[in-house]
C-alpha positions in Angstrom: 0.0 0.0 0.0 2.9 2.4 0.8 4.3 2.0 -2.7 1.2 3.1 -4.6 1.3 6.8 -3.6 5.0 7.0 -4.5 4.2 5.6 -7.9 2.1 8.6 -8.6 4.6 11.2 -7.5 6.9 11.0 -10.6 3.9 11.1 -12.8 2.4 14.1 -11.0 5.8 15.9 -11.1 6.2 15.1 -14.8 2.7 16.3 -15.7 3.3 19.5 -13.8 6.7 20.1 -15.5 5.1 19.4 -18.9 2.4 21.9 -18.1 5.0 24.6 -17.2 6.8 23.9 -20.5 3.5 24.3 -22.4 2.7 27.5 -20.5 6.2 28.9 -21.3 5.4 28.7 -25.0 2.5 31.0 -24.6 4.2 33.5 -22.2 6.8 36.2 -23.0 10.4 35.4 -22.1 11.9 38.9 -22.3 10.4 42.3 -22.3 12.6 45.4 -22.7 10.6 48.7 -22.5 10.2 50.2 -26.0 8.0 52.9 -27.5 7.9 54.7 -30.9 9.4 58.2 -31.0 6.7 60.9 -31.2 5.3 64.2 -30.0 4.5 65.0 -26.4 0.9 65.7 -27.4 0.4 61.9 -28.0 0.8 59.6 -24.9 3.6 57.1 -25.5 2.5 53.5 -25.8 5.1 51.6 -23.9 5.4 47.9 -24.7 7.7 45.1 -23.6 9.6 43.9 -26.7 10.5 40.3 -26.7 14.0 39.2 -27.9 14.1 37.7 -31.4 15.9 34.6 -30.0 12.8 33.7 -28.0 11.0 32.3 -31.0 13.8 29.9 -31.8 13.8 28.5 -28.2 10.0 28.1 -28.3 10.3 26.2 -31.6 13.0 24.1 -30.0 10.6 23.2 -27.1 8.0 22.1 -29.7 10.6 20.0 -31.6 11.9 18.3 -28.5 8.3 17.5 -27.4 7.6 15.9 -30.8 10.8 13.8 -30.6 10.1 12.7 -27.0 6.5 11.6 -27.8 7.4 9.7 -31.0 6.4 6.1 -30.6 9.2 3.5 -30.2 9.5 -0.2 -29.5 12.2 0.1 -26.9 11.9 1.7 -23.5 11.0 5.4 -24.2 12.2 6.8 -20.8 16.0 6.9 -21.5 15.4 8.6 -24.9 13.0 11.1 -23.4 15.5 11.8 -20.5 18.2 12.4 -23.1 16.1 14.9 -25.1 14.8 16.7 -22.0 18.4 17.0 -20.6 19.7 18.5 -23.8 16.7 20.9 -23.8 17.5 22.0 -20.3 21.1 22.6 -21.3 20.0 24.7 -24.3 17.6 26.7 -22.1 20.5 27.7 -19.9 22.1 29.4 -22.9 19.1 31.6 -23.5 20.6 34.6 -21.7 23.7 34.3 -23.9 21.5 34.2 -27.0 19.6 37.4 -25.9 22.5 39.5 -24.7 25.0 38.5 -27.4 23.1 37.6 -30.5 20.2 40.0 -30.2 22.2 43.2 -30.4 19.4 45.7 -30.6 17.5 44.2 -27.7 20.7 43.9 -25.6 21.6 47.5 -26.4 18.3 48.8 -25.3 18.3 46.7 -22.1 21.8 47.9 -21.2 21.0 51.5 -21.8 17.8 51.4 -19.7 19.8 49.6 -16.9 22.5 52.3 -17.0 19.8 55.0 -16.7 18.2 53.2 -13.7 21.7 52.9 -12.1 22.2 56.6 -12.6 19.0 57.2 -10.6 19.5 54.7 -7.8 23.2 54.1 -7.0 24.7 55.7 -3.9 25.6 58.8 -5.9 22.4 58.8 -7.9 19.4 61.1 -7.9 17.2 59.3 -5.3 20.1 59.5 -2.8 21.6 62.9 -3.4 18.1 64.6 -3.6 17.3 63.7 0.0 19.2 66.6 1.5 17.7 69.4 -0.5 14.4 68.1 -1.9 12.4 69.9 0.8 13.9 73.3 0.0 12.2 75.6 -2.4 10.0 72.9 -3.9 13.0 70.9 -5.2 14.5 73.9 -7.0 17.9 73.1 -5.2 18.0 69.5 -6.2 20.8 68.6 -8.6 20.6 65.8 -11.1 23.5 63.3 -11.2 25.4 63.2 -14.5 25.5 60.1 -16.8 28.5 58.1 -17.8 30.1 58.9 -21.2 30.4 55.2 -22.3 28.0 52.3 -22.2 28.9 48.7 -23.1 26.8 45.6 -23.3 29.9 43.5 -22.7 33.6 44.3 -22.8 34.8 44.2 -26.4 37.0 41.1 -26.6 40.7 41.9 -27.0 44.0 40.2 -26.7 45.8 43.3 -25.5 46.6 44.4 -22.8 45.0 41.2 -21.4 46.1 37.8 -22.7 42.5 36.5 -22.8 39.2 38.0 -24.0 37.8 37.9 -20.4 39.9 38.9 -17.5 37.6 37.9 -14.6 34.5 35.9 -13.6 32.2 39.0 -13.9 33.2 39.5 -17.6 32.7 35.8 -18.2 29.2 35.7 -16.7 28.2 38.8 -18.6 29.4 37.1 -21.8 27.1 34.2 -21.1 24.2 36.7 -20.6 23.8 36.5 -16.8 24.0 40.2 -16.3 21.9 42.7 -14.4 20.6 44.1 -17.6 19.2 40.7 -18.5 17.7 40.1 -15.1 16.0 43.5 -15.2 13.8 42.5 -18.2 13.5 38.7 -18.1 9.9 37.6 -18.1 8.2 34.5 -16.5 8.3 32.4 -19.7 12.0 31.5 -19.4 11.6 30.7 -15.8 8.6 28.4 -16.5 10.7 26.7 -19.3 13.6 26.1 -16.9 11.5 24.8 -14.1 9.3 22.7 -16.4 12.2 21.0 -18.1 14.0 20.4 -14.8 10.8 18.9 -13.1 10.2 16.7 -16.2 13.8 15.5 -16.1 13.5 14.6 -12.5 10.3 12.7 -13.1 11.9 10.8 -16.0 14.9 9.8 -13.8 12.8 8.5 -11.0 10.6 5.5 -11.1 8.1 4.0 -8.6 10.9 2.2 -6.7 13.5 5.0 -6.7 16.0 6.5 -9.2 16.2 5.0 -12.6 20.0 4.5 -12.9 19.9 4.2 -16.7 17.9 7.4 -17.2 20.1 9.3 -14.7 23.3 8.3 -16.5 21.9 9.1 -19.9 20.6 12.5 -18.7 23.9 13.5 -17.0 26.0 12.4 -20.0 23.8 14.1 -22.6 23.0 17.2 -20.7 26.6 17.7 -19.5 28.1 17.1 -22.9 25.6 19.5 -24.6 26.2 22.3 -22.1 30.0 21.9 -22.2 29.9 22.0 -26.0 27.6 25.0 -26.0 29.8 26.9 -23.6 32.9 26.1 -25.6 31.3 27.0 -28.9 30.0 30.3 -27.5 33.5 31.4 -26.7 34.8 30.9 -30.2 33.3 34.1 -31.6 34.9 36.1 -28.8 38.3 34.6 -29.5 38.0 35.3 -33.3 36.8 38.9 -32.5 39.6 39.5 -30.1 42.1 38.3 -32.8 40.6 40.8 -35.4 40.6 43.6 -32.8 44.3 43.0 -32.1 45.1 42.9 -35.8 43.2 46.2 -36.2 45.2 47.8 -33.4 48.5 46.7 -35.0 47.4 48.0 -38.4 46.4 51.4 -36.9 49.8 51.7 -35.1 51.6 51.2 -38.4 49.4 53.8 -40.2 47.3 51.4 -42.2 44.0 53.1 -41.3 41.8 51.6 -44.0 43.1 48.1 -43.2 42.5 48.7 -39.5 38.9 49.8 -40.2 38.3 46.8 -42.4 39.4 44.5 -39.6 37.2 46.2 -37.1 34.2 45.9 -39.5 35.1 42.2 -39.9 35.1 41.8 -36.1 31.7 43.5 -35.9 30.3 41.2 -38.6 31.6 38.2 -36.7 30.2 39.5 -33.4 27.5 42.1 -34.0 27.0 42.9 -30.3 30.3 44.9 -30.1 28.8 47.6 -32.3 26.5 48.4 -29.4 29.6 49.3 -27.3 30.7 53.0 -27.1 34.4 52.1 -27.4 34.1 50.4 -30.8 31.7 53.0 -32.2 34.3 55.7 -31.2 37.2 53.8 -32.7 35.4 53.2 -36.0 34.3 56.9 -36.0 37.9 58.0 -35.5 39.2 55.8 -38.4 36.4 57.0 -40.7 37.0 60.6 -39.8 40.8 60.2 -40.5 40.0 58.6 -43.8 37.6 61.5 -44.7 34.5 59.3 -44.9 31.2 61.0 -44.2 29.4 58.5 -41.9 27.2 58.8 -38.8 30.1 57.2 -36.8 32.5 59.9 -38.1 30.0 62.7 -37.2 29.6 61.2 -33.7 33.4 61.1 -33.3 33.8 64.7 -34.4 31.0 65.8 -32.0 32.7 64.0 -29.1 36.0 65.5 -29.9 34.5 69.0 -29.9 32.9 68.2 -26.6 36.2 67.1 -25.1 37.9 70.2 -26.3 35.3 72.4 -24.6 33.4 73.5 -27.8 30.1 72.4 -26.3 27.8 74.5 -28.6 29.3 73.1 -31.8 29.3 69.6 -30.4 25.7 69.8 -29.4 24.7 71.0 -32.9 26.2 67.8 -34.3 24.6 65.6 -31.7 21.2 67.2 -32.4 21.7 66.7 -36.2 22.3 63.0 -35.6 19.0 62.7 -33.7 17.1 64.9 -36.3 18.3 62.6 -39.1 15.8 60.0 -37.9 16.2 56.4 -38.8 16.0 53.3 -36.6 17.1 53.4 -33.0 20.7 52.2 -32.7 24.0 52.8 -31.0 24.7 56.0 -32.9 21.4 57.7 -32.0 21.8 56.3 -28.4 25.2 57.9 -28.1 23.9 61.2 -29.4 20.9 61.2 -27.1 23.1 60.4 -24.1 25.3 63.4 -25.0 22.2 65.7 -25.2 20.9 64.3 -22.0 24.1 65.3 -20.3 23.7 68.7 -21.8 20.2 69.0 -20.4 21.4 67.9 -17.0 24.1 70.6 -17.1 21.6 73.3 -18.0 19.2 72.2 -15.3 21.9 72.2 -12.6 23.1 75.6 -13.7 19.7 77.2 -13.3 18.8 77.4 -17.0 15.4 75.7 -16.7 14.0 76.9 -20.1 17.0 75.7 -22.0 16.9 72.4 -20.1 13.3 72.0 -21.1 14.1 72.2 -24.8 17.0 69.8 -24.6 15.3 67.2 -22.4 12.1 67.3 -24.5 14.2 66.6 -27.6 15.9 63.6 -25.8 12.6 62.2 -24.6 11.0 62.7 -27.9 13.7 60.6 -29.6 13.9 58.1 -26.7 10.4 57.9 -25.1 11.5 55.3 -22.5 14.4 57.3 -21.2 13.8 57.3 -17.4 16.7 59.6 -16.6 15.5 62.3 -19.0 12.0 61.8 -17.7 13.1 62.4 -14.1 15.1 65.5 -15.0 12.3 66.9 -17.2 9.9 66.6 -14.2 12.2 68.8 -12.2 12.5 71.2 -15.1 8.7 71.5 -15.4 8.5 72.2 -11.7 11.0 75.0 -11.9 9.4 76.4 -15.1 6.0 76.3 -13.3 4.5 74.0 -16.0 2.7 72.0 -13.3 0.2 70.4 -15.7 3.0 68.6 -17.6 4.4 66.7 -14.6 1.5 64.2 -14.4 1.8 62.8 -18.0 5.5 62.3 -17.4 4.8 60.5 -14.2 2.3 58.2 -16.0 4.9 57.5 -18.6 7.5 56.7 -15.9 5.2 54.2 -14.3 4.5 52.5 -17.6 8.2 52.1 -18.3 9.0 50.9 -14.8 6.2 48.3 -14.9 8.7 46.2 -17.1 11.6 46.5 -14.6 12.2 43.4 -12.4 13.8 45.2 -9.4 12.6 46.5 -6.1 15.0 49.5 -6.5 12.5 51.1 -8.8 10.3 52.0 -5.8 12.5 55.0 -4.7 12.4 56.4 -8.3 8.6 56.0 -8.4 8.3 57.6 -5.0 10.4 60.6 -6.1 8.1 60.8 -9.2 5.0 60.9 -7.0 6.6 63.6 -4.8 7.0 65.7 -8.0 3.3 65.0 -8.8 2.3 66.1 -5.3 4.4 69.3 -5.5 3.0 70.1 -8.9 -0.6 69.5 -7.8 -0.2 71.6 -4.6 1.4 74.5 -6.4 -1.3 74.4 -9.0 -3.9 74.7 -6.2 -5.3 71.1 -6.4 -4.9 70.0 -2.8 -6.9 66.8 -3.2 -4.6 65.5 -6.0 -1.6 66.5 -3.9 -3.0 64.5 -1.0 -3.7 61.4 -3.2 -0.1 61.6 -4.5 1.4 61.8 -1.0 -0.7 58.7 0.0 0.7 56.8 -3.0 4.3 57.7 -1.9 4.0 55.7 1.2 2.3 52.6 -0.4 4.5 50.3 -2.5 1.4 48.7 -4.1 0.0 52.0 -5.3 3.5 53.0 -6.5 3.6 49.9 -8.8 0.2 50.7 -10.4 0.2 52.5 -13.7 -2.3 55.1 -12.7 
C-alpha cells in the first residue's frame, strides 16, 4: 500500500513540468521597454519587446516535445530523458542568445539599466536629492550626471590582457547572466527552466527509486551538450579578439583603411560589439581620419569637440544625428546620451528653459528614457508648468512596470513627490493628498495610474 502513492509522485511531477513547459510557449520570455518616438501631445505607448531569439527557443521546445513523444518499440524513458536533458542545457544558454546575438535588444536593455543605475546608486538622484528636496519645492535638487560610455559586454581583445575575459564577472556577462538581462527577463523563461527540470526529475525516478539508466543518460547528454555550447559560444569572442588585435597593429603602423576593415570584420563576426561605445568611437575615429562621411564619423567629431570644450558646436552635431531620424541604434543612443548630459548641465546651472528644450528633444527621440523623464519633471516644476508633470509620471510608471527590481520604488516615490508638489502649487490640494498617500504605499506605486 505504501508504494502506490509514491508511484504517482513521478507522474504528477512530470505532468506539472510538462504543463510549465507548455505554458512557457504562450508566455513572453523577455520584455525590454520600448516605444515609438513621437510628439509629447500623444501619450507614449510603452510595450515590452521580446527578444528575437525567444521564437527559436519556443520552436526548440516544440521540436523536443515531438521527438520525445514519438512512438518507439524500446523503453522510451531513456530517450525522453536524453532529449529533456539536452533541452535543459539549451535553455541555460538563452541569456547568452539574448545578450550577445540580439544586439538591438541587448543594447536597449543595457541603456535602460544604465539610466536606472544613474538614478538609484549611492551617488544617484534618489540618494543625493534627500538633503535638498524639501527646500524651495526641489529647486535646489541637482541631477546626477551620466557616464560617457556604455557597453553591453567588454569588447574582446588580446591586448593588454592575454585572454578575452579577465575575470569571472566578464565571463558571466558574456554568457548573458548580467543585471541588464535580469531586469527585463519575463516569466516564460523561468517556466521553461522549471518545467524541463521537473520533467527531467520525473523521468529519472521510477516508482521504486531513481532510474539508474535514465540518470546516467541525462547526465551524459546534458553535461556534454552544455559543455559543447559553452565552448562554442567562446569561439566568436576569440576570433573577434584576434581581429581587434590585428586592427590595433594596423592602426599603429598607419594602415587606417586596413584597421577599419578588420574592425568591421570583427563587428560582422560579433554584432554585439557595435553596441559598445568604445568600438563606435574607434570606428568613427578611423572613418574621420579617412575622410569618410558617416554617422560614426560625425559622432566622433562631436565627441572630440565636446572634449575640447566646444560644447555648442558639439551639441549641434549631436542634435543633427537625432534629427536625421532612422531606426534606433548605437549612434542615436550615443547622441541622445550626450544631449541628456547637456540638459542635466543646463538644469543644474539654473537654465530651466534651455533644459526643457534639450530634455524634451531627448525624450521625444527616446520615449522610455527614465533619466531624461526624471530630469524633465524637475525642469517642469522650476518652469511652473505643473500640468505637464502628471503625464511624465504616468509614462515613468508604464516604463518601470517592465523592470524586475525593487530598487524602482525609490524612483517611483520621487516621481510621486513631483506630482504632489505640482498639484499643490497648481492649487489642487486633493490631487496632492492622493499623490502623498501613494508615496508611502508600494502597491500603489507599482500601479500604472
